[in-house]
Steps between C-alpha positions, in 0.01 A plus 500: 500500500408771753441388855226632729603725787478350837242606764657712772294302759716191451708369800841654564808297400707293722865393464517168309759298330478316166136579464365354826288746699561453881461735794830476690509515889643827639802341647597328177450816306749680737748226455464516125563867489808466733646231275449721195670801665792280612541356152498846353757620735732207480437333168455792261796678339553864528258746345732575209493128390133440562162588351355800659143582582345665208145657470197329642320379811577249775804395692842479344605162645542151372188386677221717647132493581387671194821489288648771281296623192694722290843523332849398605776732409816346357756752387238762467265280288153408616464125480202280580448144635456219245489208753209582729495318837892536550639727763570858407846550331664696770839307472789535264364524146674384178424666168473251213443764235231466232350155496248323269457213737486649847328277767408253216219740378364480152569765240138627529540530880831673466359742238213589726720545804754710312201716372398560858832570673621710198193702431339541838746366760770767513294718730511671838119480533427233756144414370644439147799314625278265721263444203797408272624266771174320518468484123858373444453215765172402344649468142779297652273274704145599531401216734778559750435872489139510583535237780836608660337697789199263569238619247302208382354639187633527150457871446816716482299799620373289790841392597620864492206608718577218749838647556490862416186566720739440794809660372352817357124500485486855345702371203340160472259575222746702293756213514242249396388700197849569368618147576211338309542738205883435497450122515255502212732698274804287594297180432436626141864584426643330204835330531769727366857444411779506747707700248459617148703632222465620137630689198389731232535353148516746205425437126572718191272527203719374199336762275541800733771525772289753676214253572499188721361345820603443859377200692487444872637146594469408865523173696169590681197702419581866594419857417721801500649798325723501189717799383673500160814663390504642148145391427134569604193280521282527186166539690611777736803665337672484843807309579345374819218246530319423834297195582701301250427126540725200467457315170378810317635643186505873433566695183782751506633779285861591526650846553857476367745693713702628207430529126662240284656290783429150599324479832368259758145518668498382861267504793462435873211411715395442858239218545282361786409130505293541810550356845734209522389164627769542758565671841810617686530208735599537870535222755548496870600191698202372700282791361289594205630524151407831365470664152619839390429664166652357188335799335401506136693326221650805326770476241659707223512411135710632212582436144635645177512442121692184422688693224522882431235654285672629177318778318487415122699718269489514125745744344470646145688765306438755231776600246582776257804512271690833537459576131337317209724637231834379616846597371670191622683456837344328797140408538346731756167412675310663786347229736237571763396241752153452652311254726236346284357316811555547866762735658864530423681267742714659777801407705493506885643835488216630289713521180373379169607152405690500168321367193701395176377537154677395182447537125607339174544746198427373148586658169268461199521644150126575505312703757348240753128485555394510869417161626662309228702193564850558647769456242753213516841512672666621181324839551631549856762780529542525879331521839408769766465465884390731774447459877305736712670690776395430871459883572271565206355188385225556249467877570731613216575374155845351406710581184655187363785515234626195324864404516492437128420734207254511213701477184299329237205676355159369596229497775632436859221376731546414873279246667510529891413229750483461877515145643504350851810301400704825469397639843638471852317234706351773712329638182413162357312427822256783407469419125493126536745265328305490169461870442607641160413822323612561133446796279347430159729522199470804268380756754528835309661649813790254476593546126809691411574551130859522353463619143756394238751772387413691185673384161806704390434765232540397123823656329441796247604397137746730298329635186669437138461727172318351205702461169254660273416791720529840328785730612415766734419832333768764467476806693323569815151354559201726517485454868863604536433799291207592706726482799737749348233735391569473123223411247520318170433818284797664636715205393364476139667829371857406583442156336397672164822704507695186559351333198569796280866520604528131431368540140731796445801282598416223281471745200842643558658154515328399182624807314853405550444159342458446127156538364312195399267481207203485706388825653493541884167590625471642849164510642 
């Protein structure tokens, strides 16, 4: 709670010890100062080993009338008293590092003091340094602080006025105002961790390797900035998220560094868990214990996918026999590969990973119907296989020739398949172990027909003459006559002459023979 500012008309402070206000006789005061100077000159170590006067008001000595109200420099760091009432730490000082139990203070007290010396105490402004000094001592021991120089009230502002009106009246009110404000802020400081750590935890959506989350896991509540590698935050589309909070989960979308390759999303972050419930602790034998800044608890986080994200890949092929009407010889097929899903997987050097496809070729007597059941093993005539090239992958078709030949007539049909079991492990990681693609039987583009050879020609029979066939006519046939240019009328005259001569010959012969009783008649 805020404390009222003291009235400047209050009595001036006097040197007191352990909270008792007494006016010292002049001769005793001189003796005290002499002893203090002697102690400093004899008992203190060299300046290099001792705390140095920092910034503030008063006398830099173990004991003085109004004390020292400001910082003590140790190795260039402004430190402040946390044991009010003890002599100033002008002797050899030991650095104990960051401590969460300095001077037996509670975590809340240490958090408040760390807030003050870290946020406001590293200063060359004497007013601010004096205000920090008063506030730090009041957090450490309010009762001792307000009564150390004889002030009988309970007001921090009143105690400051009691002393500062004598040391530096022109700065009295400013020191009061700042000290009271600093004290109120420090009193509300929540205890913080002495240290903190954390990590980034990534998840991958089983249905989509490009989606997932990142969660910030820390040992203490903290805020900070997270930067992703190969991913962006869904809400902003940026790889960097500011004001990320511990315990929160954020959606991410990956940006794969290369097509078709496994990749790992990672991230780093820098977080702030606030001011630690700790101070940098210094001690000086016979003097005050002082506190330097433990600063804020800042820490880095990092994390990555527990396993690489593998882009899914489903290969498929299209096929076409070289010729439907075959003339025997090898079965020739044109095979074209494609990625039915995802991108074709790549090797680290960017080349295409090889994919293998195989086929079984069947021979049937009847032309197959597309989609019909696959014939039995007795119909198998051979197999085919092809593997893509790393340099071309699916970009060019492949010509496949069988090592066997088509000899028997019929319909030859290839059925191609691509399975994970036939692939390299690097390819199967993309397809999944159960992947299988099979072409349906009877695809018209896969049927080659080998026709049977034609039957041999029938022999020509030799003709035979009939027994009762009339003899061929004598003399030339009319067609032959026509070919010679002689007609039938021309031939009839010589024929008549021949008949007459024949009759004449017969008559002569008859005349030389004896005559018969019957007369010869010639007609």
